[in-house]
N, C-alpha and C positions, 0 to 999 in steps of 0.2 A: 504494500500499500504506499503510495507516494503521491506527491503533487496535490491536485485537487480532491482526490479520494481522501487523502489524509486530512486535509483541511475540513472536508464535509464531516468526516468522522469526529474529529476534534471539536467542531462546532456543536455537534449533536451531543457529545459526551462530557464536554468541558463544564465542571460543576461551578465555576466562579463566573462572574459576570464577564463576558467576552470582551466588552469595552471599558471595564472597570479598571481600577488602580492596579490590580494583579491579573489583568486580562491578557489577551494574545499579544499586545504590543509590549507589555512588560517582560514576557517571557522570551520574546524575540529580542529585547535588548539584553536580557541575561545571557541568552545564547551567544549573541554577537560578542559580548565582552568576555565570555568564557573562551570563545575561539580566538579571540584577539590575544588574551592572556597565554593560551597554550602556544600560539604561534611564537609569541615574544620569548617564551621560556623554552622553546624547542621541544614542546610536548606534542603528543598525537592530538591534532584538532577534531579528529572524528568523534572523540568522546563527548557526548552531548551534555553530560552534567558533571559538576564537581562533587567528588566523593569527600565530604568535609571530614569525616572521621580519618580517612587515610592521610590527609594533610594536616591533622591535628587541630582543626577548627571546631569547637563545640558551641553552637548557638545558644545564647542565653535567652529563655522563653519570654522573660519580662521585656525584652527589647524587640520582640517581634510584633507584627502589626495585626494579625487577625487572631480571633479567639482560638482557632484551631491550632495555629503556629504557637500560641502561648501556652498550650496544654503540655505541661513538663513531662507527662507520660508519653506523649506522642513523639516529643523531641527525644527522649530516651530511646524508644523503639527505632526511631529513625537513625540515631547515633549508632546503635548496636548493629543494625542492618548494614549501615555503610562500612562497617569494619569487617564484614564477612569476605 
């Protein structure tokens, strides 16, 4: 799945406001900056997401912006998952 098929799938399944602060444009910027960092550091730019646990960054739930992101249990599960 790619191109327009992927976009149609994401629009159907995307649980956040598509045009909101954490909508499609936000995640496009996240990816753009991630790829830019990977290129600058000589890393594989095909990796679509940063594995925070593997680089030693642990998010502080109090500083995140959505109720789900501020859930300390959710952050802990994501942290453990990123270390696998």
